[in-house]
N, C-alpha and C positions, 0 to 999 in steps of 0.2 A: 251949417255946410260942414266945418271946422268937425265939431260934435259928430256927423255923422261917417264924417272920412277918418275920426281916431275911430269908432265902433266898429267899422269896416271889418269883417270875417278875415279879409285877408290882410290886414293890419294886426288882430289881435295876438298871433305870437310872435311878430316882432318887437310888440308894446309888451310882452309877456318877458321878454330875454332883455328887453332892458332894463327891468323892473327887477329882473335877477342879475343887471350887472350893476345896479344902483345897492340894490342889499348885498352883492359882493364884497363891493370896496367898503360899504358903509362897516360891515362885519371888523373887516381888516382892521380897518382905523379903529372904533370903536373894543374891540379886545385886542388891541396890536400883535397880529399875528407876522411873523417873521417871516421876510419873503420865500427863506429857503424852507419852508412847508407849503403854503399858498400863495403864490406870488396877485399882484395889484393884477385889476384886469385892464389897465391903460397897458402895463407890462408886456401881456399878453397880446395882444392887439399891437403893440408894436413892435413882437418879434414877429407877428403873423403877416407884417405891411413887410416888413424887413429878410425875412424867408419867405414870402409867397413862389416868388421863382419855383424854387426847390419844392416847398410842399406842390404845389402846382403840379411839376415833371412827376414827383415822387405818387401823386394822389393817381394821375391817366393809371400808373400800373395795379395799384391796388383793385381801383376799378375795374380795370378788365380780366383781371379774377376773379372778380365778385358776378362780372357778369358770366364770365364764363363757367362759374359753378352755378350760375342762379340757374344758368341753359339747359346746362345736363339734369338740373331740376327737374323742370318741365318735362325736358326731351322724355329722360326715362320717369321719374318721379310718377307724372298724370298715367300715362304706360300702366302704370305695375297697379297703382290703385284702385285703374278701372277692370282691371284682371281680378283684383281682391274685392272688389262691390260685386263683380258680377260672378263670383265661382270661391262657395265656400270650403274645397277643400284646397282651392290656393289658401284664402284667407287662415284655414287652421293651419297649414303650415308656413306660411309665407308673415302673416303680421305677428305672432311673439318674438320672430326673430325681427322683425324689425322694433320691437318695442323692446328686445334685449339690447339690442346694438346703442340703442338713444344711453345708456347708462352708462358705456363707455367713453374715461373724457375724451374731449377728442384734442385736447392738448400732449395727451400720454403719445397718444397714438402718431401723431402729425411727427415723432422725426422717421419713425420708418415711412412714409412718402418721401422724405427724402435720400432715404437709403435705396428704395426702388426705385425714386422716378429722376432724383439728381434735384441740384438748386433754380430748374429754372420754375415759369409762370405754372407749371403740370399739377408741384406738390399745393400750390397755393389756390386753385381750381378744384382740386379734390377737397380739401378743406374746404372751402365757402360751399361745396356740393355736399358736403357730410352733414353741415348742419344746416342747410335748408332744406336737405329733402323729407325729413321728416312731419314737417308740420303740412306740406302739402302733400302730403299722400294720405295722410288723415284728414284734412276737409273734405280732398278729393272723393274719396272714401264714403265719407258723413254725406256729403254731396248727391252721391248718386243713389245712396240707398235712403235718403230723404225724398226721392219723387212718388208722389200719389202715386198709388197703385190703381186707383180708380181711375186717375189717366191713362194709365198703359192699357189697361182693358178697356176704353175706349175707342184707344188708337187703333186696338186688335181688332173690333169688332166692328171700326170703319174700312177695316182688310189692309193696313197698314203695314209695311215688308218691315222685319228689325232692324234697318239701318233708318229708314223713314223712320220708325220711332224714336231711335237713339239720336237722331242730331232735329227733330222737332221736338220733343219733348224731356228727354234724360239729359241732353250736354248742355238745355240752356234751365233749365231746372238746377242744374248742378253748378251753372255759370261761379252763383256771387259764394257758395262756399269754397270751391278753387281759387277765387282769388281773395278770398278771405287769408287762403294759405298761404297763396304768391306773396301777397303784402307781408308777412312774420315773416317768410323764406327772406325776402332779398333784405331783412335787415340783419338776419341773421349771418347770412351770405357774407356781411358785409364782415362781421366779426369772425368767420370759417376763414378769409382770404387775407384777414390780422394773425390769426392764431398760425397760420401759413408761413408768414413774413417774418414772426418772433421765434420761428423754429429753425429757419433755414434760410437766409435770404440777403442780398445785400440792398434791397430796392424795396422803395414801395411805403405806404406811410408807417408801418408797423415796425419796420427797419429805423425808421426817423425816429419811433417813440423808444426803441432799445439803445440809439445813439445818445438821448436825451435823456435817459434814465441814466445810462455810463457815466455821462455828463454831467450829474446835477442839476440838469437846466431845465426848470421847471418851466418859462416861459414857453420856451419852444415847447416842451410837453402837453402842455392846453393850447397852446397853438394846433399842432397833431390832432388831439382829440378833436381839436372843433372842427378844423377839417375834415377827419374820418366820421362824425357826427352829419356834417352837412351832404358828403356821399350817402348818407344811410337814409336821408332828409328827400335827397332827390332822387335818388334809386324808389322809396317808398310812392313819392307826388305822380313820377312815370306811369309808375305800373295799377296808382289809384284812378291815372289820367286816360286809360287806356280802359278799365272797367266800365270807366264812365262812357267810354268811345261804344265800347261791347255790350255789355248792357242796360242800356237807358231808359228800359223798361221796367227794371227793378224798383222796388220803393225804396231802400234806400238813397237809388240817384235819387229818384224824383225829389223828395226831404231834403235832398241836397241841395238843388236848386231854390 
């Protein structure tokens, strides 16, 4: 029974984390790494417990900015991707510009958002949106372009309208690719929100990281990174659960069961 519990898929990530913590502690002791370079794991845990109320409050602000950017990604990115997928003319104009935009470092243009929109949450939302936008567009375009032409021809031969063909065939077939892009996007949106907090903010996990870095408080910095990673994992799992509910028929979801 204990062996079955330890080998449970739900516990495997926690067992791996525990193993990494042990290796982290052993490496510090073995190589005598000073605490000002890499803090011991128990110091990080102590700081995480001591600063938990503050970290929790700041994490909500980062999460809100992330969700705002991710929401914009869904509302804007998916419709644009659909237009690109169904119009070669639009694709020839818009797609190269999207690829070009990805070569611009977001850290370099993030200060402009502060100048344009001030020090509120909106610059962080925009940063999260810009980092999460491209994966959703690329995955959605590929999803709609990967629909079997034979299935579309069959639907037309049976008298289905364009709207019926879209909702019955094209959209369901593209959903796995769309969710793949969304899962990548939501983790990048977290990074984008933190980039916005680095540039101009007095709140959020990014701000805590800046303060900890300025004070050389490595345990607090590592604790903030743990919270930040947890936000990304929780949001990724949430999107994965939504995918499981919306497309339970897909092979990936059947294998997951």
